[in-house]
Every structure is written in structure tokens, then in C-alpha cells.
N, C-alpha and C positions, 0 to 999 in steps of 0.2 A: 504494500499500498504506500501511496506516495506522501510524502510531506508538505507538498506545495499545496496554495492556498487555490491555484488554478494549474491548470497544463500550460508549461510555457515551451517555445521552440527555442533553438540556440538564435534563431536569428533574432527573437523580441530579447533575448539576454543581454547579445552581445552589443544591442542598441542601449542598454542602461551607462555603457562607456564612453558614449560620445560625446565629447568636450571634459572630458574629465581627466585627473591623473592618471589613470590604467589607460585611457588612450594614449596619452604621453608618452608612457614606459612601454606598451606596445600588449600590453595584458590581452588576451583573446581566450573568450570563454570558450571551450572545445565541446565539452558532454555533461546533461545533466541525466544525473540518475535518480531513481525513487527516494531516495537521503542524500543524496550529495551533490556538488556541483563542480565541475574540472576548469581550469585556466592555464593558458602557461604567459611565459613572458620572456624574451629575447635578454639573454647576458652580451649586452654589447654597451657602447657608448653613455647610452642613458643610465645604464642599471648598473654600472660597476664603480667600485673607489679606483682612487690613485694606483694600486698594484694591480689593476685589472682583471680582479676576481669580485663576485656579486656583492653587492654592498648591501649588508644587513638592513636598511631601511627601504631598500626596494623588495627585499623579502619581505617586511614588516607591511609593506604598502599592497603587494600581493596577497597576502593574507589577508588584511582587512577588505579589500576590495573583495575577495572570495565572500566571506564572512556576511561583509553588509550584503552583496547581492544575495547570498543564500536564504538571509535573513528576510529580505525584503520581498523575495519569492513564496516567505510563508505566511507574510499578514495580505489583510485585505488593503490595498492600498488608497484606496478614498475615504476610508476611516483610521487609519493609524500610519508611522513612520515609524523607522528605527533609529538610533543612532548610538555610535561606539560609545561606549563608558570605560572599559580597559584593553590592551591587549599587551601579550608578552610575547616574545620572542626566543628560543632557543636557536643558535646558530650553529651546526653540527659539521658541516665541511665544508671547503669552496666549492663555488661552481665558476669556472673559469672561460666557458662557451657554449656555445647551443641556445638549448633553453632551458629554464625550471618550468615544472610542473607543478600547480598546486591542488589539493583537495580539499573540499572543507565539508562537515557531516558534523552537527548538530548533536552535542550532548545534551542538552536542555532545551525544551520549547516551551516555555511558559507566555503566561497571558500577558506580563510584562517586561520579562527579561528571556534572552537567548544565550546561550553560551555555546561558541562553536571549537571545534578543535580544528585543526588546518595542516597538513603534512607537504611538505614543498620537497621533490624531488629532480633530482637531474636526468639527463636524458640516458645516464647508464642505471636509472631507477633508483639511486643510491641516496637516503635520507640527507639533506640540506639545512633543513630547517621545520622544529616545530613549534607552533605558536596556537594560543589561545585567547578568543575574543568572546567578551562579553557585552550584549546589547542590550539596550532599553527600547523597548515599544512604548512609545506615545500617541496620544490623539492629536 
């Protein structure tokens, strides 16, 4: 059974990113599952630090983008909106090229709060970053 408020197409979800930081960073939504959403982000001049490895802030931006879009997909957007309350991230290994792919899954979907777990992996499927995002659901 799906957790989403309604069925979304990947094209609809990709439109959420138009004119946002996610679009600037090259974040592209790739897949929607019954209880997860996935997006990828290039490891390039927009997302690396001076040593040419993936910037931790870019990983956090991908994580928050995924959790926020997932959270938005779980609510009636005519009645509610979501806002981030807290995010944390553990950076586990460097990524130096290609793409990283994040998958967000909910830990808790409440009436007023949501908590999302996000795993970010490199092209070799190795875990690069784990993150947790807490969201407030407001009218």
C-alpha cells in the first residue's frame, strides 16, 4: 500500500524542483516507490569542495530535498505545507565523480510531524552519507 496522498508521476515530482536550489545542483528525481522516493545528483563543479570531493553541504541539500519532496507527497497540499525542523547527516566516505543517489523513506508519518531517513550512495552502491530529516506539517 502506498504512503502517498495521491498517485504522482515522476514528471510531476520533477516539476517540484523548477526554480529551486535542487535544480541548480542538478538534482533529478528518478523513482517513486510505494514508500520511498529516489533522486540523483552529479558530483561536479556545483557540488564539490576545493579538494574535488562531494561537499557535505551538497549531500545535506540532496537529503533535505528528498525528504521535503517525500513529505509534500504525503499531505493534502491544499490544506497543509511542510517545513524542515531539523536535519543531521553522517558523511561516511568521499564521492569524487559520477553521481550520488539518495533514497528517502519515512520513519514516522504523523499528523503534525514527519521523520525521514535518507541514504545516499555512490555509483558503486557504496554508502556515502546517512541523514535524518524532521519535518513539521502546518496548516
